[in-house]
N, C-alpha and C positions, 0 to 999 in steps of 0.2 A: 504494500500500500504506500503510495506517495502522497505526501501532504505538504502544502506550503506553510512555511513558518509565518505565524500571525501573532500580532501583539495581543496580550491578555486584556482585551478591551473591557471585559466584565469587571476586572479589578480596578480599572481606571475611571469607570463611570458608575454613577449610582444606579440602583436597580429601578429604572424609570417606571416599569410596568408592575412593580410590586404592589399587590393588593392582598387583603386579608381573605385569601381563598386557599383551602387545603386541597391541592390537586390530588395528592396521594389518597385522600379520603374518597375521591371519585372513581378510583380504580375498580371497585366492585360494580359500579354502574356501567362502566365501559365494558367490563367482562360479561355482564349479563346480556348486553346488546350484541357483543361480538359472538358469543356462543349461540345466540338466537340465529344470527345470520349464517353462522357456520353450519348449523343443523339444517338450514333451509336454503341451500344454494340454488341459483337459477342461471341458465346460460344467456348468452347475448340476445338481447331483444325479447327475452322471455322472463324478464325480472318483474313480473306482475305482482306477486305477493310482496316482494321486496319494496317495490315502489309504493304500494298501498300502505305498508307498515310505516315507511318513512313519512309519507304525506300525512297520515293520521297523527303521528307524533308531533310533527312540525306545526300543523294547524292548531293543535292544542296549546302550543307555546305562543301563538299569535302571529306566526309567519304567514305571509302572502305566498301561496304555493301555486306554481304553474305546472300542471302535469303534461307530459309529452305523450305522443301516440307513436308506438305502442307502449313504451316504458321510459322511465326517467322523469326527473322533475327538477325545478329550481325553487328556491325558497329565500325570501328576504323579509325582514321586518319592514313596516311602512317606510318608504323611501324618504330620506332627508336630503333635499337638494343641495344644501351647503356642505355636506359631508363627503369625504372621499369614499369610493366604493371599491371593495376588495372581493374578488371571486375566489372561493375555495372549491376546487374541483375534487370530486370524490367518485371513484370507480365503484360499480355495483355488481358486475357480472362475475360468475365463476367460470371454471374450465371443465371440459369433458373428460374428467379423470375419476376413476373409481377409487375412493379413499380406502387406504389400507392401514390407517393408524388405529391405535387402541384408545383414542380419546373418548371420554364419556359424552362428548359433545360432537361426535363425528357426524358427517353428512347423513341425512335420512333419505337422500335421493341417490339411487344407484347410478354410477357413471357420471356424477356431477360433484364437484368439490371446490371449495374456496382454497385453492392451493397457491394463491398468490397474495394473500393478505388483504384482499378487498373487504373481507368481513371486519377486520380491524379498522380499516379506513373509515367505513361507514359508522362504526361504533364511536370512534373518537370524534368524528364530525358531528354526530347527533348530540353528544354531551357538550361539545363546544357550542353548538347552537343553543342549548339550554342555558349555558352560562351567559351568553350574549343577550339572551332574551330576559334574563333576570334584572329587575330594576336596580338591585344593589350592585351590579357589576356592568354598567353600561359600556359598550364598546366605543361609542362616540365616532364610529365610522359605519357606513353601510356595508354589511357583510352578506354577500349573495352566495348561497350554497348551490353548487351545480352537481347533482347526483347523476352521473353519466353512465348510460348503459353501453354494452358492446365494446368496451375498451380492448378486451382480449382478442377480438377479431379486427381491430384497427379501424372501426367505423364509428365509434362513439363520439369523438370530438366533432367530426364533420356533421354528424347528425344534430348535435346540440347547437352548433353554429347556424345551421339552417333553420333551427327553431328560434333564432334571434336572441340567444342568451347574452350577447354582447351589445345588443341594439336597444333594448328597452330602456336602459339608463346608461350614462357614461360610466366606463369602468377604468379604474386607475391601475390595477395590477391583478395578477392571477397567481394563486398559490397552489402548488401541488405537493403531495407527499406520498411516501411509500415505506413499507416495512420489509426488512430482510432479517434473516438470522445470521449472526456472525459470532466469532469466538468471544467478543467483548461488546458490551452495550455502548452505544454512542450515537452521535448525530453527525451526518456528513452532508456537506454542500459542495458541489463542484464549482471551481473558479472559472466560470464560462460555460463551455460545452458540457452538458450533463447527461446526454443520452446519445445513442448511435444513429447513424444513417443506416437504414435497413430496407432491403428490397428483395423480392422473390426472384428465383431463377428456375428455369426449366431446361433440362438437357434431354434431347430426343436422339437416340442412336438408331439408325436404320441400317441393319446388316442384310443378310440374305439367308432365309430359312432353308434347311434341307434335312433329309433323314441322316441320323448319325452314322449310318452305314456308308453314306456317301458324303462324308463331312468335308472333303476337299473342294466340293462345289459350293460351299456356303461361306458366309461371313458371320461369325458368332458374335451377336450383339452383347451377350453376357460377358464374353471375354473382353470385348472392347470397353464395357462398363467397368470392368476391373481395372483397366488401364486408366480410365478417367478418374476413378476413385483414388487410385494411388497418386495420380498427378495432382489432384486437388489437395491431398494431404501434404504433399511435398511443397506445393505452393504456399500453404498455410505456414509451413515450418521455415521456409527459406526466403520467401519474397520479402523485401524490405519496404515498408512505408514509414512515414514519420510517426504514425500512431498505430496502436494495435488494430488488427482486423481479423475477420474469420469468414471463410466460406464453409457453409455447412450443408451437407446433403442429408435430408431428412426422410425421404421416401424413395423407393426403387421398385419398379414393376416391369416384368418382361417375360417373354416365353409363353408358349401355349400348351406344350406337351413335353413329358420327359423323354420321348422318343425322337424329338425334333430339335434341331439347333434353333435357338431363339433368333427371330428375324428383327425384333425391335425391343428396346429397353427405354423406359422413360424414368428420369430421376428429377425430383423436385427438391429445392433447398432455398438458401438465402445467402446474401452477402451482407456483412455487418462491418462498417467502417466508422471512423469518427467524422470525417468530412465528406461532402458530396463529391469533391474532386477526387478523393481517394477511392470512393465507391466507383467512379467512372474509370479510374486507372486500373484497379484490380479486375474490374469487369472486362476491360480491353485485354489484359494479360491472360485471363481465363479463356477468352475467345481465341487468342493467338495459339495457346497451347492445345486447345481442342482441335484446331485446324492441323496442327502437327500430328496429332494422333490420327486424325481423319486421313491424312496423306499416307501415314505409315500402314494402316490396316485396310484401307479401301472402303471403309464404311462412310455413310453420310451422317454427320453430327450437327444437329441444330441447337443453338443456344438462344434462349429468350431471357432477357434481363428486364426487370421492371425499370422503365425509364423515369418514373415518378415515384421514387422511394419515399418512405417515411424519413423526414429530415430531423436533425438533432434539436433537442431542447437546449436553448442557450440562456443561462441564468443572467438576469439583469444585475449590473454592478451595484446599483444603489440597494437593491434587495439583498444582494450578497452581504453588503456591509451590515445591514440590519440583522440578517441571519447570524452573522458572526457575533454580534453584540448579544442577541437573545440566546443563541446557542451556547455561548460560553457561560452565560448566567445560569442556564438550566443544567447543562451537562458538564460544565467545568472542563477539565483536561480531556474529557471523552468527546469533545467536539473537534472535528477536523475539517479543514478546507482542502478538498481533493483536487488533484490535477490529472488523475487517471480516470478514463471514462469506462464505466461498466457497459458492455456492448448490448444493452437492451434498447429496443426502440419503443417509442410512445407517440401515438398520434396527437397528443396534447401540444405538440409543437405548433399546431395550427392556431391555438389560442394566442401563443406568443408572437405570432405574425401580426396580431392586432394590438396587443397590450404587453407591457413589461411583465415578466413572470419569473418564478423560481420553483425549483424542485428540491425538496428536502428528503433525505433518506434517514430513517430511524432504524438503527441496528439493534436487534434484540439478542441477548446472549443465549443462543439456542443450538440445536443440532445442525451443524454445517454439512454433515454427510448426506442429508436429505434436503436439497435446496428447493427453491421455488419450482412449481409445476412438477413436483414429485408426489406420487400417491402416499408417501410416508411423511410428507411435510407437515410439521406442527410449529406454528409460530409461537415463540416464547412470548408470553403476555406480561411479563413482570413489570416492564416500564412503560406500558401504554399511557399511564398518567403523565409521564414526562413529555411524551409527544403532545398530549393535550396542553400542558403548560407552555410548551414551546410555541404552538400555534396561537394560543391565546395571547401570549406575550408579543408575538410577531404582529398580530392584529392591533393590539393596544399601542405598540410603539409607532405604528403608522401615523398616529395623531400628532406626533412631534415633528413630522417631516412636512415641508412645504408641498403643496399640491402640484 
């Protein structure tokens, strides 16, 4: 892990957002919500029960709620024209994974699991909404919660933008957050680029099918696929870019019979880089090397690369400075400002094309052997209250900054 040296701002400045609120005492409330969502996961654009649950809770708190069709919602207390407006984006959907944990709160739906921490995101956001709605803890800013569906399939942000989530009122900034398990608890914010450029690829190998008894007359597409797989892994290991990258092949399908040489193989995967320029460079190199294999074996190899990939989230510098201040106050030495990008993509970059934004990562001290999107993934919930304190402090500190 690489982190930039930063001054201990928290020790230099008074605790501006300090209020008489025991965040640790709210942990049980967060857990109750998180466990509810974890037991009842729903896939992209199927978050009907989740949306209904959230809407009911927020309306009771006095929020003006706009429901989306088919799923998702936004919520804000009555709009105050002279106040700044902050969006807090919260993902809702689960993934199509059958949970294999021994958790007493495991998924009640076969083949669907909150294996990416979105259950915790929603739980923390709802308790934050309750704090903000309380008369004795006024936020003094407009906070608009955006409960976004379909993040896992990369369609949630564009869907919400089409619903006008940034148009009903002027928006000053967008806050995003995510949970991961790591060896030690902490908070991480990237100094600039915070997520990957990510696009899908499709490789189609067209050989020539024949009976195995007459194999010299054919071109074995499976054999060619083996060469392609080996080449891709060598490319990952030896090609040099300024930043980390990865070409991943996730599916492979080919052949029709054990008695016949495969005439076609199709592989699907993705390219993950830090910048769009690097994405284009590694894509061009992949194309070049596939053509070399094509010439060597006599097969036809087609490569299709997504020309409009998911672009990186780039954290706003002013919001980074605020995150450093609040993060050090809440997490102390466990706060870090990162320069290495975790190569996950997020369609939320589209919000940041319209308004300044920031992505915060909250690391929980959990089982790192079963990472996100693993059927054995269990998010350590010990410090969810610290994430709540951080987000609330970040919102409150916005009051001190000029519009």
